[in-house]
N, C-alpha and C positions, 0 to 999 in steps of 0.2 A: 629806684627812687633815691634822690639825693637827700643829704641830711637836712637841707633847708626844707624840702618837701615833707619829710618825716616829722620835722618839728612843727610844720604847719598843720598837718593833720593831727598831731598830738595836742595841739592848742584847742581842738574841739572838745577835749576832755575837761578843760578848765577854761582857759582863755581869759583875756583881760576883762571880759564882761562879768566874770565871776561864776561860781558853781550853779547859781540859780538861773543863769541865762539859758535860753532855749538853743538847740542845735543851730537853728537859723541865725540867731543873734551872734553866736560864737563864729559861724562861718563868715558872716559879714565882717566882724572885728578882725578875724584872722586874715582874711584877704586884704582888707584895707591896710592893716599894718604891714603885711608881707609886701605889698606893692608900693607902699609909701604914699598912698592916696589920701585925699582929704575927707572924702565922703564916700560911703558905701550904702546901698539900699536894695531892697527887693520891692518891686512894684507889682501891682495888680491891675489888669486891664478891666475896667468897668465901663461898658458902652464906649464912648469916645474919649474917656478920660484914663489917665494913669495915676493911680493912687498909691502913695508910699505906705507900705504895710510894715516893714522893718527898716530901721535906719541906724547906722553907726556913723556918727558925724561929730566927734568931740570938738566942742568949741564953735561948731558951725550950725547950731540948732536953728538959727534964724533963717538959714538957707534950705535946710532939709530936716523935716521932723514927720513923725508918724501922722498920717491923716492928710498931709498936703496932697493936693490934687492939681494936675496939669492936663491941659488938652493934649491928646496924642499928636495933634497936628503941630504942636509947639515943641515936641521932644524929638530925640533921635530914634525912638523905638521902631516906628514903622519903617523908617529908611534902612535901619540895620536889618530887620527882618526880611525886607524886600531886596537886600543886597545892594542898595544905593549907598550905604555907608558901611565901612568895615567894622567888625566887632572890636578890633583893637586900633585905636587911634593914638599914636605916640605924640602927635602934635595936631590939634584940631585945625590949626591955621593952614596946614598942608592939605586939608580936605575942603575944597570949595563949597560943597553943600553945607557941611558943619559950620564953616566960617561964616556963611551967609545967614545962619539961623539966629534970631534974636536971643534965644536962651543961652547960646555960647557966650555972648558978651554979658548978658545979664548976670550969669553966675561965674563968669571968668573961667570957663572950662578950657584948660590947656591940654589935658590928656584924658582919655576916656576908654573904658573897657565895658562891654555889655554882652551877656548871653541870655538866651531865653530860658525861662522856668516853665516846664511843661507838666501838665497833669497826667494822670495814669492813662487817660483816654487819648493822649496825644495833643490835646488842645493847649493853647498857650495861656498860662496863668498870668504871666507878666515877665519882668526882666530882673536879672541880677546884675547890678551896675556898680562900678567904681569910677570915680573921677578925681582929678587933681587940678589944681589951679595953674600949674606950670607944665610945659611940655616935658617929656621924658623919653629920650631916644633909646634908652637902655631896655625898655619893655620889649618883650619878644613873644613869640608864638607859644613857648613853653609856659609862660605866665597865663596866656589865654587858655591853655589846656588845663591848668590848675583851677582857673575860675570855672571852667566847665564842670570839672569834677566836683567842686564845692556847690555848684548850682544843682547838680544831681542830688547831692545830700540834702539841699534845701528843698528840692522838689519832693523828695520822699517825705519829709516832715510836713510840708505844705499839703500834700495829698492826704496825709493823716488828719490834718486839721479840717480840710475841706470835706472829707468823708464824715468826720465827727459832727461838723455843722449840718451836713445833709441829714444824718440820722436824727439829730436834735430837731431840725425843722420838720421832718416828717413825723416825729413823735408828737411835737406840739400841735401840728395840724390834726393828727389822729385824735388827740385828747380834746382839742377844741371842738372837733366834730361830735365826739361823744357827748360833751357838755351841751353844745348847741342844739343837737338833735334829740337829746335825752335818750341816748342809746345805752341806757342801763336801767335797771329796775331795783326795787327794794323788797327784800324778803323779811318777814317778821317772825322771829322765834319766841315762843312763850317763855316767860320767866314765871315759875310756879311756887305757890306756897305749898310746901310739902305736906303739912298737916291737913289742909282742906282739899288739896289737889286742884285748886282754882288758879288760873293765871292772875298775876298782879301787874305784870308789865310785859312788854315786847321789845326785844333787842332788834334794832334795825340793821340789816346786813345788805350791803350793795352787791348786786349781781350784774355782770356784763354779758353782752351777746356772745362774746368769745374770750377765753383767757380767764385766768384766775384773778379775783379782785386785788390780792396783794400785788400782783404784777402791774396792774394798771396804776395802782396808787404809788408804787415805787417808781415806775416810769415817769409819772406826772411830777413827782418830787424831784427826779433827776433833771428835768427840763424847766423847773421853776413854776409848775402848775399844780403842785401837790395841794396847796391851800385851796385853790380855785375848785379843784375836783372834789375835795372833801366837803367844801361848803355847798356845792351843787348837789352832792349825795345827801347831805344832812337836810337841806332845804326840801328836797323831794320826800325824804322820810318823814319830816315833821308835818308836811302838808296833810298827812293822814290823821294826825292827832284828833281833830274834831269828830272823826268817824268812829273812834273807839269809846267805850263807856267811860264815864267820868272817873271811875276808880282805877283806870288803867294808865300806866305811865309808859313813855317811850324812852329807850336807851339808845344813844347815838355815839359813835366812835369819833374821836378827834385827836389829832397829834398836837403836841405843844405849840408847833408853829401856827396851826389853825387857831388855837385858843389865843395865842399872842397877837394874831392879826386883828382882833376886834370884830371880825366878821360874825362870830357866833351871837354876839350881843344884838346885832341887827336882826338875824334870823329868829331869835327867841323873844324878841321885844314884846310882841303882842300875844305870846303864849303863856299859859299858867305854869310858872316855874315848878310847882310842886309835882307836876306831871312829866317832868324832864329829868333824865339822868345823862350825865356826860361822862363817857368812859375814856380813860387815858390808858393806852396800851402799855404793857411792860416793856416792850421793845423800843419804845420812843426814847431818844436821848434828850435830856433836859439840861441845857447849858446854864440856866439862871432860874433856880427855884423861886427866888424872891420876885422876879418879874412874872413868873407863871402864877404864883399865889395872888399877886396884884391883879392879874387879868381875870382870874377866877372869882375874885371877891364880889364884883357886882352881880355876877350870875348867881352865886351862892346866896347873896342877900335877897334875891328875888325867889329863893326857894329851890333853885336847881341843885340836884344832888350830884356829887362827884364820886365816881367809881374808879378804882385801880384795876384794870383788866389783867388777866394772865398771871395773877399772883402765884408765886411758887415756881414759875418757869425760869427765873434767873434773879440775879442780884439787883437789877434795875428796879424790880417791883418793890423790893424792900426800901430802897431809897425813896421811891415815889411815895410809899405809904408813910414813912417817917416824916418826909418833908411837906406832904400836902394834907395829911390828916383826913383821909377820904371818909365819905359817909358809907361807902360800900366797898368791900373787898371781894373780888371775884376770883375763886379758886380756879387755876388753870386746869384744862382737861388732862394734862400730863400728870397732874396730882390726883385727880379723882378716878382716872382710869384704873380699874382693878384695885381700887382702895380696899375692897372687901377682903382681899387675899394677900395684901402687901403691908406688912407691919411698918415699914419705913414710910410709905406714903401716909399711912394712917397717923403716924406719929407727927409728921410734919404738918398735916392738915390740922391735927388737934392743937398744935402750937399756934398756928395762925388763927384758929377759932378763939383760943384763949386770949390772943393778943387783941383781936377785934373786940371781944367782950370787955376787956380792960380799957380800951380806948374809945369805946362808944360807937364802933363801926359795926356794920352788919355784913354777914357773909352770904355770898351766892356761889353755889358750886356749879361750874360749867362742865359740859361734856358727859353728863350722866346718861349711861346707855343701858344699864341693867337695873333690875329691881334690887339685886344684892348691893349694888353701889349706892343706890338711893337709901336703902335701909341703914347701911353703915354710916353714911353722912348724917342721916337724921339722928342716929344714936350718938354721934359726936357733937350734936348740938346745932347742926346746920338747919336753918328753917326755910331757905329759898334755894331753888335750883333750876337749871335748864339743861337741855340735852335731848338727843333723839328719843330716849325713852319717854320723855315727858312732852315732846312736840318738836317736830322738824320745822326749819325755816319754811315759810309759806308765803304765797302772794297775798296782797292785801285783801282780796275778795274772800279767800279761804280763811284768813285770820278773822275777818268780820263775821263770817258764818259761824266760826267757832263760838263766838259770844252770843249770836242769834240762837244757836242750839241750846246753849246754857240757859238763856233767858226763858226759852220755851219750856225746857225741862223744869225750871223753877216755878213757872206759872202752873204747870200741870200738877206739880207736887202740892 
């Protein structure tokens, strides 16, 4: 490889487009500069059109910019692929077919080089093209070989982009189908008053036909449907509120993005706010607490309680608590698990309980699985709890039967 070619490939590491430019953009800039061309671009074939996807044309933006579309019948592409025009044209005037085409005069194409960009399956994505306004007899086959090498690099990157787009499209289709066909259910887990042993509320938990809920919500967020999926789950969960006794509240989980979207206000508009709890997870990142507080205010004004979920699991929960002044603080199961035999967990839980008492918040312990854990939490001053020891997540029908049995027992007594 010559020094010129080495320098050309080295330019991909930086290039005149800057460090933030993609490999495809750098390849275009490098080839255009190396060949002394005026315009370089990568096109995509879409139906009967050629659409410019990447362009390097300093000072010539009026002639070529990203998104420009041309009929394939008006370009060289089909003729080059069919062998009716050569991939390297030092002088378009010497090629009768090229000279006769309107685009040659319209853009003043004097010289032209073009090679196909192919996808992994061998299909043609489009073309890697360079053109200049004047002929250049010094262009040679070695230049064409370099363009083919750079087109291979561009093909690799484009294949990655195409695959990423395919994955995103499939994910969006999957999530839209889940929402449209209601391919998820809601499980209700009791939140219990420790002293009486009676449920005071139910946490609403999403369940999908396959896969973990966290995976579904994470994938939805990755493809821009996180808010939509959360709202769909919350809407379904809250539709059960009229079926529960008046004394029971429902707790739903929402990310800051969903709260900021304003969609919750619509879903909760006709529901009694005092029977609703909005849980914000510890793992959620909050970019602007002022905006989040402003979005929560109309809900809180209607009586909706705010809870910080997973408290004690990480630093974010402490920031949430200090910034949002929640009505409820939910101790994470990592803190309550084995608290009866772990002095460190007991000390941290005691500190959070004391903090809640001083700030007017109430504590709910999550993940309680044994009588010993429950007794220890009660001794520390915790009054409300949930977990498998107190009640597993259950379908709506089972949850409603739970209250029917309690009412029957109360009437008998």
